[in-house]
N, C-alpha and C positions, 0 to 999 in steps of 0.2 A: 297638721294634722287632719285628716277628712273625719268631720261629724259625724256620717254613713257607716264608717270602720270598725265603731266601737259597739261590744254589747251595752246595754242598759244592764248598769249596778244600782243595785237598790235592798232594802233592808225586806229581808224573807223571816218566815216563822220554820224550826226545824222540830218536828215532832218526831219521839221516839215511839217506834213500834211496841215493845216491851213494856214500857212504864208509863206511859203517858204523857212523860213530863216534857215541855216545849221551851224554848229559848229562841233571842233573835240572833241574827247573821245577817252577814251581808253577801250577798251571790248573782249571778246573773240569772238564776232559775227561779220559777213561781212560789214553789214550795219544796223543802225537803224532808223527807225522811228516813231515818235513821236506825237498825235494828238495833241498837245501844247506845247506850250515853253514859257519860259518868257518873250518873245519878243511879243506876242500874246495872254496872260492869261491876263482877266480882271483884277487879284488881282495885278498884276505886270506893269499893265498899268495904274492902278489908274482909271478906268472907270467901276469898280467894283459898283453894285447895290444893295441896299437892300431891301428885298423884303418887310418885313414885321416890320414897327415901332412901332405900336402900341402894347399895349399887350392886355391883357385879361380884367385886370381891367380896361383900358381906353375905351375899346371899349365898354364894361358895362356901364361905368360913361357917355359915347356918347350918346349909344341908348337910355335909359333913362332921358335924358337931367339934370345928377347931375352933381354938381361941386366937385371937390377934393379938401380937405381940406389943 
């Protein structure tokens, strides 16, 4: 293999813009900035909310005051 054909792989710091959390990883870039990380993302923190809980049938039944069997 040619030595000049491969990029330099090094340890870099990843910084989360939202919460400021930092951690180390390997990359060919000098620094990495991410919008959200596992420290502040709602899915990983358990603060995830579900927007829609009723389905179409449930909304129809509720709208016309019908009972489901």
